[in-house]
C-alpha positions as CSV (number, residue, x, y, z in Angstrom):
1,M,-15.5,-17.7,11.9
2,R,-14.3,-17.9,8.3
3,S,-16.0,-21.3,7.6
4,T,-19.2,-19.8,9.0
5,I,-18.9,-16.8,6.6
6,V,-18.3,-19.1,3.7
7,A,-21.3,-21.3,4.4
8,A,-23.6,-18.3,4.9
9,V,-22.4,-16.5,1.8
10,L,-22.8,-19.6,-0.3
11,V,-26.4,-19.7,0.8
12,A,-26.8,-16.1,0.0
13,L,-25.4,-16.5,-3.5
14,T,-28.9,-16.7,-4.7
15,G,-30.2,-13.4,-3.6
16,P,-33.6,-11.6,-3.6
17,G,-35.9,-12.7,-6.4
18,G,-33.6,-15.7,-7.2
19,L,-30.9,-13.5,-8.7
20,S,-27.3,-14.8,-8.5
21,A,-24.3,-12.7,-7.6
22,Q,-23.3,-12.6,-11.3
23,D,-26.6,-11.0,-12.1
24,V,-26.2,-8.1,-9.7
25,D,-24.6,-4.8,-10.8
26,V,-23.4,-2.3,-8.2
27,A,-24.9,1.1,-8.2
28,E,-21.7,2.9,-7.2
29,P,-18.1,1.8,-6.9
30,F,-16.6,1.6,-3.4
31,K,-13.3,1.2,-1.7
32,V,-12.6,-0.8,1.5
33,G,-10.6,0.2,4.5
34,T,-10.1,-0.1,8.2
35,F,-11.1,2.8,10.5
36,E,-11.3,3.5,14.2
37,I,-15.0,3.8,14.9
38,G,-16.3,3.8,18.5
39,G,-12.8,3.2,19.7
40,A,-12.3,0.0,17.8
41,P,-10.8,-1.0,14.4
42,T,-13.8,-1.4,12.0
43,V,-14.0,-2.6,8.5
44,G,-15.7,0.0,6.3
45,L,-16.8,0.8,2.8
46,V,-15.6,4.1,1.4
47,F,-17.8,6.1,-1.0
48,R,-16.7,9.2,-3.0
49,D,-13.5,9.3,-1.0
50,A,-15.5,11.2,1.7
51,L,-17.9,8.8,3.4
52,V,-17.1,5.8,5.5
53,V,-19.8,3.1,6.1
54,D,-19.5,0.8,9.1
55,L,-19.8,-2.5,7.3
56,G,-21.2,-4.5,10.2
57,A,-23.8,-1.9,11.1
58,A,-24.9,-1.5,7.4
59,N,-25.3,-5.2,7.0
60,A,-27.4,-5.5,10.2
61,A,-29.7,-2.7,8.9
62,L,-30.0,-4.5,5.5
63,E,-30.9,-7.8,7.3
64,T,-33.9,-6.2,9.0
65,N,-35.5,-6.8,5.6
66,P,-36.4,-10.5,5.6
67,V,-35.7,-10.6,1.8
68,Y,-32.0,-10.7,2.6
69,P,-30.5,-13.8,4.1
70,R,-28.1,-13.5,7.1
71,V,-24.5,-13.2,6.2
72,P,-21.8,-12.8,9.0
73,M,-19.5,-9.9,8.3
74,P,-15.8,-10.3,8.4
75,E,-14.0,-9.4,11.6
76,D,-11.1,-7.7,9.8
77,M,-9.8,-6.9,6.4
78,L,-7.9,-10.2,6.1
79,E,-11.3,-12.1,6.4
80,L,-12.9,-9.7,3.9
81,I,-10.2,-10.3,1.3
82,G,-10.3,-14.1,1.8
83,Q,-14.1,-14.3,1.4
84,Y,-14.6,-11.6,-1.2
85,E,-14.7,-13.8,-4.3
86,N,-16.4,-16.6,-2.4
87,G,-19.6,-14.6,-2.4
88,L,-19.0,-11.8,0.1
89,K,-18.7,-9.4,-2.8
90,F,-22.4,-10.0,-3.6
91,R,-23.4,-8.8,-0.1
92,L,-21.3,-5.7,-0.3
93,Y,-22.9,-4.9,-3.6
94,E,-26.4,-5.4,-2.0
95,I,-25.4,-3.1,0.8
96,T,-24.2,-0.5,-1.6
97,N,-27.3,-0.7,-3.8
98,D,-29.6,-0.4,-0.8
99,L,-27.7,2.7,0.5
100,V,-27.9,4.4,-2.9
101,A,-31.6,3.4,-3.6
102,S,-32.8,4.6,-0.2
103,N,-30.6,7.8,-0.3
104,R,-29.0,6.9,3.0
105,L,-25.5,8.2,2.1
106,S,-26.4,11.9,2.3
107,G,-29.0,14.4,3.3
108,S,-31.6,14.2,6.0
109,S,-32.1,10.5,5.4
110,R,-28.4,9.6,5.9
111,A,-27.9,6.5,8.1
112,D,-26.2,6.9,11.5
113,Y,-23.6,4.3,10.4
114,V,-22.4,6.6,7.6
115,H,-19.5,8.7,8.8
116,D,-17.7,11.7,7.3
117,L,-14.1,10.6,6.6
118,G,-12.8,13.5,8.8
119,D,-14.7,12.2,11.8
120,V,-13.0,8.8,12.0
121,R,-9.3,7.8,12.2
122,T,-8.0,6.1,9.1
123,L,-6.0,3.0,10.1
124,P,-3.9,0.7,7.8
125,P,-6.3,-1.1,5.6
126,I,-4.8,-4.5,6.5
127,M,-3.8,-5.1,10.1
128,Y,-1.6,-6.9,9.2
129,P,-0.4,-8.6,6.0
130,G,1.3,-11.9,6.3
131,K,4.1,-10.6,4.2
132,V,5.1,-7.4,2.3
133,M,7.2,-7.9,-0.8
134,N,8.8,-5.0,-2.5
135,A,10.4,-4.8,-6.0
136,A,13.8,-3.1,-6.0
137,V,14.8,-0.9,-9.0
138,N,11.8,-1.8,-11.1
139,F,11.4,1.6,-12.9
140,Y,13.8,2.7,-15.6
141,T,14.0,6.2,-14.2
142,H,14.9,4.9,-10.8
143,A,17.7,2.7,-12.3
144,C,19.2,5.9,-13.7
145,E,18.6,8.5,-11.1
146,G,20.0,11.9,-12.0
147,C,20.9,10.9,-15.6
148,T,20.6,13.1,-18.6
149,E,17.9,12.3,-21.1
150,E,20.6,10.7,-23.4
151,Q,22.0,8.6,-20.5
152,L,18.5,7.5,-19.5
153,Q,17.7,6.4,-23.1
154,A,20.9,4.4,-23.3
155,R,20.5,2.8,-19.9
156,T,16.9,2.0,-20.6
157,L,17.8,0.3,-23.9
158,E,20.5,-1.7,-22.2
159,R,18.1,-2.8,-19.4
160,Q,15.4,-3.7,-21.9
161,Q,17.8,-6.0,-23.7
162,N,18.8,-7.7,-20.5
163,R,16.0,-7.4,-18.0
164,G,16.8,-10.6,-16.1
165,V,14.3,-11.6,-13.4
166,P,12.8,-9.2,-10.8
167,Y,14.5,-8.4,-7.5
168,L,12.2,-8.6,-4.5
169,F,12.9,-8.0,-0.8
170,L,10.7,-8.5,2.3
171,K,9.7,-5.5,4.4
172,P,8.4,-5.9,8.0
173,S,4.7,-5.9,8.6
174,R,3.5,-4.9,12.1
175,G,5.5,-2.0,13.4
176,A,6.6,-0.8,10.0
177,I,3.0,-0.5,8.6
178,I,1.1,2.7,9.4
179,G,-2.0,4.3,8.1
180,S,-2.6,7.7,6.4
181,G,-2.3,10.5,8.9
182,D,0.2,8.6,11.1
183,D,3.7,10.2,11.5
184,I,6.7,8.8,9.7
185,V,9.4,8.6,12.4
186,I,13.1,9.2,11.5
187,P,15.0,6.9,13.8
188,Y,17.4,8.6,16.2
189,G,20.6,9.6,14.5
190,R,19.5,8.2,11.1
191,D,19.7,11.3,9.0
192,R,19.5,9.9,5.5
193,T,15.8,9.0,5.2
194,D,14.5,8.6,1.7
195,W,11.0,8.5,0.1
196,E,9.6,6.0,-2.5
197,V,5.9,6.1,-3.6
198,E,4.7,2.7,-4.9
199,M,1.6,0.8,-5.9
200,G,0.6,-1.9,-3.5
201,T,-1.1,-4.9,-4.9
202,V,-3.2,-6.9,-2.5
203,I,-3.4,-10.6,-3.2
204,G,-6.9,-12.1,-3.1
205,R,-6.3,-15.9,-3.7
206,A,-3.7,-18.3,-2.5
207,G,-1.4,-19.4,-5.3
208,K,2.0,-20.9,-6.2
209,Y,3.7,-20.7,-9.6
210,I,1.2,-18.2,-10.9
211,A,1.8,-17.4,-14.5
212,A,1.9,-13.8,-15.5
213,S,-1.0,-14.4,-17.9
214,R,-3.2,-15.5,-15.0
215,A,-1.8,-13.2,-12.3
216,E,-4.7,-10.7,-12.4
217,D,-7.1,-13.5,-11.3
218,Y,-5.2,-13.7,-8.0
219,V,-5.5,-9.9,-7.2
220,F,-8.0,-8.5,-4.7
221,G,-7.2,-4.8,-5.2
222,Y,-4.7,-1.9,-5.1
223,M,-3.6,0.7,-2.6
224,V,-0.9,3.4,-2.2
225,T,2.3,2.6,-0.3
226,I,5.5,4.3,0.5
227,D,8.8,2.5,0.9
228,V,10.5,4.7,3.4
229,S,14.2,4.0,3.3
230,D,17.3,4.5,5.5
231,R,20.2,5.2,3.3
232,G,22.8,5.4,6.1
233,G,23.9,1.8,5.8
234,R,25.9,-0.2,8.4
235,P,28.9,1.1,10.3
236,P,32.3,-0.5,9.5
237,G,33.5,-3.5,11.3
238,G,31.8,-6.8,12.2
239,F,30.1,-9.0,9.7
240,G,29.4,-7.0,6.5
241,S,29.4,-3.2,6.0
242,G,27.6,-0.7,3.9
243,S,24.4,-2.0,2.4
244,D,22.0,-3.7,4.8
245,W,18.4,-4.4,3.7
246,F,17.1,-4.6,7.3
247,V,18.6,-1.3,8.2
248,G,17.5,0.2,5.0
249,K,13.9,-0.9,5.0
250,G,13.0,-2.3,8.4
251,H,12.4,0.6,10.8
252,D,9.1,1.4,12.5
253,T,6.7,3.5,10.4
254,F,8.7,2.8,7.2
255,A,5.8,1.1,5.4
256,P,2.8,3.4,5.1
257,Q,-0.2,1.8,3.3
258,G,-3.6,2.9,2.3
259,P,-5.5,5.0,2.6
260,W,-7.8,2.2,1.6
261,I,-8.0,-0.6,-1.0
262,V,-9.7,-0.3,-4.4
263,P,-11.1,-3.7,-5.4
264,K,-9.7,-4.6,-8.8
265,E,-13.1,-4.4,-10.6
266,F,-13.3,-0.7,-9.8
267,Y,-9.7,0.2,-10.9
268,G,-9.0,-1.5,-14.2
269,D,-5.7,-2.6,-15.7
270,P,-2.8,-1.0,-13.6
271,M,-0.4,-1.5,-16.5
272,E,-2.5,0.9,-18.5
273,R,-3.8,3.2,-15.7
274,L,-1.1,3.6,-13.1
275,H,-0.1,7.2,-12.4
276,Q,1.7,7.7,-9.2
277,M,3.4,10.8,-7.6
278,L,4.8,12.0,-4.4
279,T,5.2,15.5,-3.0
280,I,7.2,16.9,-0.1
281,D,5.8,20.2,1.4
282,G,3.8,20.5,-1.8
283,V,6.8,20.2,-4.2
284,T,6.5,17.2,-6.6
285,V,9.6,15.1,-6.4
286,Q,8.3,11.8,-8.1
287,E,5.8,11.2,-10.9
288,A,5.5,8.1,-13.1
289,T,3.3,5.8,-15.1
290,A,3.3,2.1,-15.6
291,G,5.2,2.6,-18.9
292,D,8.3,3.2,-16.8
293,M,8.2,-0.2,-15.2
294,I,10.9,-2.7,-16.0
295,H,8.9,-5.8,-15.0
296,S,5.1,-5.7,-15.2
297,L,3.0,-6.2,-12.1
298,W,2.0,-9.6,-13.5
299,E,5.6,-10.6,-13.9
300,L,6.3,-9.6,-10.4
301,I,3.5,-11.9,-9.2
302,E,4.8,-14.7,-11.3
303,Y,8.3,-14.2,-9.8
304,A,7.2,-13.9,-6.2
305,S,5.0,-16.9,-6.4
306,S,7.8,-19.0,-7.8
307,L,9.6,-18.4,-4.5
308,I,6.8,-18.6,-2.0
309,T,3.1,-19.2,-1.9
310,L,1.1,-16.0,-2.0
311,Y,-1.9,-15.8,0.4
312,P,-5.0,-13.5,0.6
313,G,-3.9,-10.2,2.2
314,D,-0.2,-10.4,1.2
315,V,1.0,-7.2,-0.4
316,L,3.3,-6.8,-3.4
317,N,4.7,-3.3,-4.0
318,S,5.7,-2.6,-7.6
319,G,8.7,-0.4,-7.1
320,T,9.3,3.3,-7.4
321,S,10.4,5.7,-10.1
322,G,13.1,8.3,-10.4
323,G,12.9,11.3,-8.1
324,T,14.2,9.7,-4.9
325,S,17.0,11.4,-2.9
326,S,19.9,11.0,-5.4
327,G,17.8,12.0,-8.4
328,A,16.3,15.0,-6.6
329,F,19.8,16.1,-5.4
330,E,21.1,15.9,-8.9
331,T,18.2,17.9,-10.4
332,G,18.2,20.5,-7.6
333,V,14.6,19.7,-6.6
334,R,15.9,18.8,-3.1
335,S,19.1,19.6,-1.2
336,G,18.7,17.0,1.5
337,Y,16.9,13.9,2.9
338,L,13.7,14.0,4.8
339,E,13.7,16.4,7.8
340,P,11.3,16.5,10.8
341,G,8.4,18.9,10.2
342,E,8.1,18.1,6.5
343,T,4.9,16.7,5.0
344,I,4.5,14.0,2.5
345,A,1.6,13.3,0.1
346,A,1.8,10.1,-1.9
347,S,-0.9,9.6,-4.5
348,I,-2.1,7.2,-7.1
349,E,-4.8,8.4,-9.5
350,G,-8.0,6.5,-9.0
351,I,-7.0,5.2,-5.6
352,G,-6.2,8.0,-3.2
353,T,-3.5,9.9,-1.2
354,L,-1.4,9.0,1.8
355,H,-0.7,12.0,4.1
356,H,2.1,12.0,6.6
357,T,4.2,14.3,8.7
358,V,7.8,13.5,9.3
359,V,9.0,13.6,12.9
360,G,12.3,12.8,14.7
361,E,12.6,10.0,17.2
362,E,13.6,11.0,20.7
363,M,17.0,9.9,22.1
364,P,16.9,6.2,23.1
365,P,17.3,5.1,26.7
366,G,20.8,5.4,28.2
367,D,21.1,1.8,29.4
368,L,21.8,0.3,26.0
369,S,24.9,-1.8,25.8
370,G,26.3,-0.4,22.5
371,A,24.9,-3.2,20.3
372,Q,22.2,-0.8,18.9
373,L,22.4,0.7,15.4
374,P,24.5,3.9,15.8
375,P,23.8,7.4,14.4
376,V,25.0,7.8,10.8
377,D,27.3,10.7,11.6
378,S,29.3,8.5,13.9
379,Y,30.8,6.7,10.9
380,R,30.0,8.9,7.9
381,S,30.9,12.5,7.0
382,G,29.1,14.8,4.5
383,R,25.5,14.8,3.4
384,G,23.6,14.7,0.1
385,G,24.6,13.8,-3.3
386,R,24.6,10.3,-4.9
387,G,27.7,9.4,-2.8
388,G,25.5,9.5,0.3
389,R,23.3,6.6,-0.6
390,G,24.8,4.0,1.7
391,G,21.7,1.9,1.6
392,G,22.0,1.3,-2.1
393,G,19.7,2.3,-5.0
394,N,16.5,0.4,-4.1
């Protein structure tokens, strides 16, 4: 399928009137996402954060005009990302321009393949990334949660003088990844669930040893992510105790992504524009800009690609800022970890907002042998405060 798309798109690179893709401007910026339409996951274009266009149906309508050559549409977001810079972008621009010129996004002439956002279910944009890489402690305020202003300035200066290399960890993909509107599930007995809003960078081209100066060339776009974290740690005994990255980061629903992806040409430089925030029940607990980042997004890409080849559709999360559990406890903004019934809104300006309700997992089946991860209160006492962060500051 992918080779067919490549061949067809290369033919279509010379569009109507002999124009090349480089000659075509888009009439309106769009975002791309995956939505449940007609009971099936469907790749769509998002306009004005309110309208979802079924990409396949829109392309079929465009091709009824013989001026436009036939271009197979991607079956999923991974295919779209992989073919975007190979010419598929040109066809998406043509679809957009046709919709705008013919006024088929709104009013009485709106096409039947244009849906109101509220009428479709928003799924994770990528189902599913080959790998999800997260930066740990990559914002100065997160490295000094609950500090006074003087302590933060001193710690920041110390870190600036000795930044070292980034620290990345892998987060599970399928199972952990959920879309906007899906519930975040607190695992049974795990009562120290933390929140971390992050920018997710979607890789668009395969690369190894990508220099920071070239990193933007390998980016497809950006989305909002949340690194939900279990701070309960491991119980004592056995091999290792305390901090455990799989326990801390690997549960089901612990990697919300979306609500869609903004192609990089419609966002700009994240190191200048990034403004992220997270609220719980309407109360702002996190807010930061790129100026708080220890290692730039481009440096993170260089570091990640020095370890492993990056592929289209891989996701790299840039880290979170201060305002997670320990910082919120110290400032009095929060008195506890996430609780069932609370609502989370994680936003990045210019991208969108993830909305989630927190729920508690039901009691597991009674035939487990005892090898399962036990409830936190079976080996810890007390709640809250910086001493309760068994999963580590990440």
